[in-house]
C-alpha positions in Angstrom: 196.0 151.4 -4.7 197.6 153.9 -6.9 196.7 153.1 -10.6 194.7 150.4 -12.3 191.5 149.1 -13.0 189.6 148.9 -9.2 186.5 147.1 -10.5 185.9 144.6 -12.8 182.4 143.8 -13.8 181.9 141.4 -17.0 178.6 140.3 -18.1 178.0 137.6 -20.9 181.3 137.2 -22.1 182.3 133.6 -23.0 182.2 131.9 -19.9 182.1 135.1 -17.7 178.3 135.1 -17.4 178.1 137.6 -14.8 181.5 138.3 -12.3 182.7 141.1 -10.6 186.2 141.1 -9.1 188.7 143.6 -7.9 192.4 143.4 -9.1 195.1 145.1 -6.8 198.5 146.2 -8.1 199.5 143.0 -8.7 196.7 140.2 -9.2 197.0 136.1 -10.0 194.4 134.7 -11.6 194.3 131.0 -10.3 192.4 128.2 -11.1 191.9 125.0 -13.1 192.0 124.8 -16.8 189.0 126.0 -18.7 187.9 127.8 -15.5 187.9 131.1 -17.1 191.2 132.7 -16.5 192.2 133.5 -19.6 188.5 135.2 -20.8 188.9 137.5 -17.8 192.2 138.6 -19.4 190.6 138.9 -23.0 187.8 141.2 -21.3 189.9 143.5 -19.9 191.6 143.6 -23.1 189.0 144.3 -25.4 187.9 147.2 -22.9 191.3 149.1 -22.6 192.8 148.0 -26.1 191.7 149.7 -29.2 193.8 147.3 -31.1 191.7 144.2 -29.6 190.1 141.9 -31.9 186.7 142.5 -32.5 184.1 140.4 -30.4 182.1 137.7 -32.5 178.9 135.9 -32.0 181.0 133.1 -30.4 182.0 135.6 -27.5 178.5 135.6 -26.2 178.3 133.5 -23.2 175.9 130.6 -24.0 172.5 130.4 -22.4 172.8 134.3 -21.5 171.7 137.2 -22.8 172.7 138.4 -26.6 174.6 141.4 -25.1 178.0 141.7 -24.1 179.2 144.3 -21.0 182.4 144.8 -19.6 183.1 147.9 -17.3 185.6 149.0 -14.9 186.4 151.8 -12.7 190.2 153.3 -13.1 191.8 155.3 -10.5 189.1 155.6 -8.4 186.7 157.4 -10.7 186.5 157.2 -14.3 184.5 154.5 -15.4 185.3 152.8 -18.7 182.3 150.2 -20.2 182.1 148.4 -23.4 178.9 147.0 -24.4 178.2 144.9 -27.8 175.5 142.7 -29.6 178.1 140.9 -32.0 178.1 141.2 -34.9 177.0 145.0 -34.6 179.7 147.3 -33.5 180.5 147.8 -29.8 179.0 151.0 -27.9 182.5 152.7 -26.1 182.9 154.9 -23.3 186.7 154.6 -22.9 188.1 158.0 -23.3 191.7 157.8 -22.4 191.8 154.3 -21.4 194.8 153.4 -19.5 197.6 151.8 -22.0 198.0 148.0 -21.7 200.1 145.6 -23.2 198.7 142.0 -23.3 201.2 139.0 -23.6 198.9 136.0 -24.6 200.8 131.9 -23.7 200.1 130.9 -27.3 202.5 133.4 -28.4 205.2 132.2 -25.8 207.5 130.2 -28.3 207.0 133.2 -31.0 206.5 136.5 -30.0 205.8 138.2 -27.0 203.2 140.8 -27.3 199.9 140.4 -29.1 199.6 143.0 -31.2 201.2 147.0 -31.7 199.9 149.3 -29.0 197.2 151.4 -28.6 197.7 155.2 -28.5 200.0 156.7 -25.8 203.4 157.3 -24.9 203.9 155.1 -22.2 202.4 151.6 -24.0 204.3 152.7 -27.0 207.6 153.0 -24.7 206.5 149.6 -23.2 205.9 147.9 -26.4 209.0 148.8 -28.1 211.0 147.7 -24.8 209.6 144.0 -25.3 210.4 144.4 -28.8 213.5 144.9 -28.4 214.5 142.4 -25.8 213.2 139.6 -28.0 215.4 141.0 -30.8 218.2 140.9 -28.7 217.3 137.5 -27.2 216.9 136.1 -30.9 220.5 137.4 -31.5 222.2 135.7 -28.9 220.5 132.2 -28.8 221.1 130.5 -31.9 219.6 128.2 -33.2 216.5 130.1 -31.8 214.4 127.9 -29.3 211.2 128.2 -28.2 212.4 129.5 -24.7 213.9 132.4 -26.3 210.2 134.3 -26.4 210.3 133.2 -22.5 213.5 135.0 -21.8 212.9 138.2 -23.7 210.0 138.7 -21.6 212.0 138.4 -18.4 214.5 140.8 -19.9 211.7 143.1 -20.8 210.4 143.5 -17.5 213.7 144.1 -16.4 214.4 146.9 -18.9 210.5 148.2 -17.8 211.8 148.4 -14.0 214.9 149.9 -14.8 213.3 153.0 -16.9 211.0 153.5 -15.0 207.8 152.6 -16.9 204.8 154.0 -15.1 200.7 154.3 -15.6 200.8 150.7 -17.8 198.6 147.7 -17.5 200.6 144.3 -18.1 198.0 141.3 -19.0 199.7 138.3 -19.1 199.4 134.7 -19.6 201.0 132.2 -17.5 204.3 134.1 -17.3 205.8 130.6 -16.2 206.1 128.9 -19.8 209.6 127.8 -20.6 211.3 129.2 -17.4 213.5 127.5 -15.5 212.0 127.7 -11.4 215.0 130.4 -10.4 213.8 131.7 -13.6 210.3 132.1 -12.4 211.1 133.1 -8.9 212.9 136.1 -10.5 210.4 137.1 -12.7 207.9 137.5 -10.0 210.1 139.7 -8.2 210.4 141.7 -11.6 206.5 142.3 -11.3 206.1 142.6 -8.1 208.9 145.7 -8.7 207.0 147.0 -11.6 203.7 146.7 -10.0 205.0 148.6 -6.9 206.6 151.4 -9.6 203.0 152.6 -10.3 201.9 150.0 -12.7 199.2 147.1 -12.5 200.1 143.8 -13.8 197.3 141.0 -14.0 198.3 137.5 -14.7 197.0 133.8 -15.0 198.9 130.9 -13.6 199.5 127.5 -12.3 202.9 127.9 -10.9 203.4 128.0 -7.2 206.7 130.6 -7.7 204.0 133.1 -8.9 201.9 132.8 -5.9 202.6 134.6 -2.1 200.7 133.4 0.6 202.1 136.6 2.6 199.4 138.5 0.2 196.5 136.6 0.0 195.3 139.6 -1.0 196.6 139.6 -4.3 194.8 136.0 -5.3 191.8 136.2 -7.3 190.5 132.1 -7.5 188.6 131.4 -10.5 186.2 128.5 -10.8 183.7 127.2 -13.0 180.2 126.4 -12.0 177.4 124.8 -14.5 175.0 127.2 -13.9 176.8 130.3 -12.6 179.6 130.3 -15.3 183.4 131.7 -14.3 182.9 133.1 -10.7 186.0 134.8 -8.7 186.6 134.6 -5.0 189.3 137.0 -3.3 190.7 136.0 -0.2 191.0 138.7 2.8 194.6 139.4 3.6 196.2 137.8 6.3 196.1 139.6 9.9 199.7 141.3 10.5 201.2 139.2 13.3 200.9 136.2 10.8 202.0 137.6 7.9 206.2 136.8 8.9 205.1 133.1 10.1 203.3 132.3 7.1 205.9 133.5 4.7 208.8 131.9 6.5 206.5 128.7 6.5 205.4 128.5 3.4 207.5 127.7 0.0 206.8 127.0 -3.8 206.2 123.5 -2.6 203.4 124.1 0.2 201.7 127.0 -2.2 201.0 124.2 -4.5 198.1 123.9 -2.6 196.2 127.0 -4.0 196.2 125.3 -7.4 194.5 121.9 -6.1 191.2 120.5 -5.8 191.6 118.9 -2.4 194.8 119.3 0.4 195.7 117.1 2.8 197.3 118.8 5.6 200.0 116.7 7.9 202.3 117.4 10.7 206.0 116.3 8.7 207.7 114.9 6.6 206.9 110.9 7.3 203.3 111.4 6.8 204.1 113.2 3.5 206.1 110.5 2.5 203.7 107.8 2.8 200.1 108.9 2.1 201.0 108.7 -1.5 201.0 104.8 -1.0 198.0 105.1 0.8 196.3 106.7 -2.1 197.9 104.0 -4.2 196.8 100.9 -1.8 193.3 102.2 -2.0 193.2 102.3 -6.1 193.7 105.9 -6.8 196.5 108.4 -7.3 196.5 111.6 -5.5 198.4 113.6 -7.8 195.6 112.1 -11.0 193.3 113.8 -8.7 194.7 117.0 -8.0 195.4 116.4 -4.0 198.3 118.4 -2.4 199.9 116.2 0.2 200.9 119.2 2.5 203.6 119.4 5.1 202.6 121.9 7.3 206.4 121.6 9.5 204.4 120.5 12.8 201.4 120.1 14.3 201.2 123.4 16.0 201.0 125.1 12.1 198.0 123.1 11.2 195.5 125.1 12.4 197.1 128.2 10.3 197.2 125.9 7.0 193.7 125.4 7.8 192.7 129.3 8.0 194.5 129.8 4.7 192.4 126.8 3.0 189.6 128.1 4.5 190.1 132.1 3.4 190.7 130.5 -0.4 188.3 128.0 -0.5 190.5 125.2 -0.7 188.8 121.9 0.8 191.1 120.4 2.8 191.8 117.3 5.4 193.5 117.7 8.9 195.5 114.9 9.8 197.5 114.8 13.3 198.8 112.9 16.1 196.3 112.9 19.3 199.8 112.7 21.4 198.3 110.4 24.0 197.8 107.0 24.7 194.2 105.7 24.6 192.7 106.0 28.3 194.7 108.8 28.7 194.3 112.5 28.3 197.0 114.7 26.7 198.9 117.1 28.3 197.7 120.9 29.1 199.4 122.1 25.9 198.8 119.0 23.4 195.0 119.4 24.6 194.9 122.8 23.9 196.1 122.3 20.3 194.0 119.2 19.1 191.2 121.5 20.2 192.3 124.3 18.2 192.7 122.2 15.4 189.1 120.6 15.4 187.9 124.4 16.3 189.2 125.8 13.2 189.2 122.9 10.6 185.6 121.1 12.1 185.3 117.6 13.0 184.4 116.8 9.5 187.8 117.3 8.2 189.9 116.1 10.7 191.3 112.8 11.5 193.0 112.3 15.0 195.6 109.5 15.2 195.9 107.7 18.6 198.5 108.2 20.4 200.4 109.3 17.0 201.3 108.7 13.4 203.7 105.5 13.9 201.4 104.3 16.8 198.6 104.4 14.2 200.3 103.0 11.6 202.0 99.9 13.3 205.8 101.0 12.7 206.8 102.4 16.2 210.6 103.8 16.1 210.5 103.3 11.9 210.7 106.7 10.4 210.8 108.6 7.7 212.7 105.8 5.7 211.4 102.9 7.5 208.0 103.9 7.1 208.4 104.4 3.1 209.5 101.1 3.1 206.6 99.7 4.8 203.8 101.6 3.3 205.3 101.4 -0.6 204.1 97.7 -1.1 201.4 97.8 1.2 197.8 96.2 0.2 194.4 98.0 0.3 193.5 95.4 3.6 196.4 96.6 5.4 195.9 100.3 5.2 195.8 101.3 9.0 192.1 102.5 9.2 192.5 106.0 10.3 195.2 107.0 7.1 192.3 105.0 4.8 189.5 107.6 6.3 192.0 110.5 5.2 192.5 109.5 2.0 188.9 108.5 1.4 188.0 112.1 3.1 190.1 113.9 0.8 189.2 112.1 -2.0 185.8 113.1 -1.9 186.6 116.8 -1.0 188.7 116.9 -4.4 185.2 115.0 -6.4 182.4 117.5 -4.6 
């Protein structure tokens, strides 16, 4: 990485009792609410920004040591650190810290930047771009609405890219707020452009548009554990020969699996339409349980999706056709694919439908509209056993 924080260690700060991760030039913090994403951004700001609010006794982790420690390696050599025992003043080692701008979600309906920038022409210039964008957007949008700062954020990042801002660390909470899907996708491309121009962008998000499955190394999956506090898992990048395939198969809807408590991997559209009714018939709501039903675009893609789930730590269940009648063997290609899915997913996370989905559901020749009509009013006792088993497995994964 050309610029920015290469390694961050946070101990004793809010939910981050002891966590270390390596943000890249572009880093998306992904996880459930209250997992600690915002606390990691706040820790970075506390370390780098002289204008950051003072640390309080409430910032010290509950049940941990009485001292907060935040350390970072920047640009491969510079070591920065902050050690504090609030309310005592912190002990700082941050000579010439890189300039940082923090864009909190709480100000997205009022302003853009949390405070005036620290020392340095880069931060001052970038801050002025954000201030000017907000003023100009407010001038053209009358009456002013909550979307004005969000639109100003897009314009300001656009200006930073066009004017060649370099050497800035940009921290953003939920860049998707108040933006329509098209604007979210555009802002994500702008952030990638800004990062590639010699800046570092670290953001928290709940929007699939800001997650790239083709760049798994950019994801930092944040979880909260009762005994360990906030933890971060960073998946390895995909092999080069799979990157294009993944990019061509994944869209924002499929990228939703990164935000799920569990994923149900299915072959196609019929299964995706039907499984919400399966959950409903069993007395559950897949969305309420944060289960994503992911249509993989065919049986041959299930191993790929399963490997991605494993790499990112997302629990999953794979459902696929056996593609052979009971008592007969599948053709060689299907047998090999069935074995591959079992090997990748594991038998405990695989449900095989015999001979296929339609046969197991008793709706031969009725897909996908006929399947939808058949399942939407099904009672629990009428749900086919393998489909009920798949749903129950996914529920168990989501609640684990």
